[in-house]
N, C-alpha and C positions, 0 to 999 in steps of 0.2 A: 755361291755353295754355302749350305748352311750349315751353320759350327756342330761340332759335334756335341754330342751331349754324354757326358763321362760317368760315369760310378764308380767307385772304388769301394772295396770290401775285403775283410780275413774269406781266404779259402777254405769256409768251412765244410766242417762235411754234412753231406745229403740235408741242404738246408731247406727249409721254411717256405714256404709262397711265397709270402712277401720279397726275398731275397731275389726270385726268376720274375718277380712283377717288375724290379726296378731295372734287369738285365731286357725284358721286352721294351723297354719302353728307350732304354739308350742306344747310342752308337760302337761304346768302348766300354770294357771292364777294366778295369784297373789291381789287377791282385796286390794284395795288401802282404806279399806273403814273409816282410823285410820287419811285422809290424811285433814287438814282443809281447809274450804272452805275464801277464801279471797278477793273476788266479788262478788257479787251475780246478778249484770248485766253482766259479760263476763261467766258465769260457764255453765256446760250443765250437772251439773249433776240432777238437776229438769226437762229436757224441752228437747224438739229436734226438729227438722221443717220436717214439712209434706206440700207435693204440691196441692193449692188449686185454685179453678178457678180464684182466685185477687190474684194466687202467692204464694208464701212462709210465713206460716202460726207456731204459737208456736203451740206445747202440752205442758203443761204445770203442772208437778204433784203438786199438791198446801198443804205447808208447816207451821210449826208454824215460825212463826216471831224468829229469831233466830241471836246473836252478830256476828261479824265479826271473822272469827278463829276459829267458834267451825267445830269440825270434823264432818263428812259426818254420821259416824256410833250414832251420836247425835241427828240429826235432827228428828223432828217427824213430820207426816202427818200432815193434819188441818180438820177440821170437812164441809168443804165448797163442791161446790158439783160440784169439779172440773172433778169427774169420767164421768159424767155424761157431762160434757162439752166438753169436751177431746171423751168422745162417739161416738155422736152429730156431733161434728167435722168432724172424723175420716168419720163416716157413709155419711156424706152430702157430702163429697168430691170423695169417693171410693166406693160408692155404686154402679156403674156404670161399674169400672175397673174389666176386665177379669176374674181376681180371686177371687172376692171379696168374695164370698160364702166360700172360700176354706180359708183362711184365716181371716172372723173375728167373727167364730168362738171363736180362736185362744185369738183374742183379748178381745172380751165381758171376756172368763175366765180369762184373765189376770186383767183388770178390780172389776173382783167380789173377789180378792184376798185381803183377810183382815189383817192389818200389823199395827204394830203402827210406826217403823221407814221407810225413804226413802229408804235405803239401803236395805230393806227388799225386799219394791217393785221392784226398783230398778233392783235387781238380781232376779227378777219370771220374769223382764224382760227379761231380759239377758238370763235365761233359757233357756226361750220359744224360742227365737230366734236361739237360740244353738240348738236346737230339728229341728226347723222349717229347719237352712241350714244342720242338719245333722253332728253336730262339738261336739266330743267328746277330753274333754279337761277337766285335773283335776284342780281344783276349789279351791285355799286355801284365807285363808281372813287374812290378815295382824296383826289385832286385834288378833290371835291364837298366833302371835311371838311373842310376848315382847320384841318393838322392839324398838330404837329409833332414834333421829334427824328430820332432812325435805330434801328435795329433795333429792340428790345427795345423801347425806350421813342417809338418810333415805331406799333408796332403796341398795343399797350398803349393808348398814344391812342386811336388809329382805333377797337376796342373796345370801350372807355368812350364817346366820341362815339355809335355806335351801340346803346350803355347795352346789351353783348351778356356774356355769362354764361361762354356752352360756345364754345369753341375750337381747329378741327380743325388742328393741326399738321404738318409733311412732319420726316421725321426728319430730312433735311437741317437744321434749326435747334437742335437738339441743342447743336451745336460751341457755339454763343452764345447758346444761352437760359438768362437771368436767371428761375428761377421766383416769385421774391424781388418782383418785380412785378406778374408775376401774379396772385399771393398776394393782397396788399396790395390791389388792383383789385378783388379777387373773381371773379376772371376761371379758371374750371376750364381746363387745358388738357389737350387727350385730342391723345395720337399717332398720327398715322396707322400701321396694319399694311396694308400695301401685300407682298402677292406676284404679282410679274410671271406672269403665266400663260405656259405653251407653247402655240403655236397650230400649224397648217400654213405656210410659210414656202419659198423658194424660196433658191434656190443654198446646198444645205446647211447645214451646223449651224448650229440657232438661234441669233439673237443678239437678248438681250435689249436692254430699254431703249431703240429707236427711236424715232423718228415714230410718232404711234398710227397717221397713214394706212399705214406699215405691214402693219398685221394686222386695215386696210379693205379693203385690196387683197386680202387674201389667205383674207380668212373673210368679206367682203360684210357690210350691214349688219348683220341678220338674227343670224348668228350671231356676230358684234362684239358686239351690244350681250347674248346671251345671254351672252357669256363674262364680259361684264364684270357681269352681277348676280350671277355664281356669287362673284363676289372680295365682295361686303357681308356 
């Protein structure tokens, strides 16, 4: 029996294509919902970008104010009108996209989902995109694993709890990666090799690293799945 390949990442909102590239390669996705938010100005946990007539714009999930260092799974949604604001921004800029009618009902259903916490809403967005991309991956939550530590120590403890031997990491983790800890635990680290695809896009010159919904609106479900499979 082959070893399962694990991915770990925060439950970000409507993530970019590279996030789903890793899920397509993995057997299991461990949701790092216990990770603490350190800097709201730099994190992607409650926001991502779309392309508009006037360049890149943020879609932002409204949250109750929280102190620095709050775990993701303790951040609550607020009651402002961010849902309608987001839907109006999406509709205004993708209404003439070729596959608007195919994709927009899924977006509406997402925004109609009622929940209390940010991570619940984000996971709903991830599961929606998994379904649209045809991705099947086991989903586990760090809060269920009774783990300790932060950064490398936390990742290694999670993998040890799962008796994992193979870990697929995004290249963004290289800056704080401690290979010795993984070697000591007998865990093989594989680094993601993701090359962003170029696809038909509205409003001029191609912009990469947007929310995955950009490709879906422009290319549709079947073509988006084909493009993603070609990345494997």
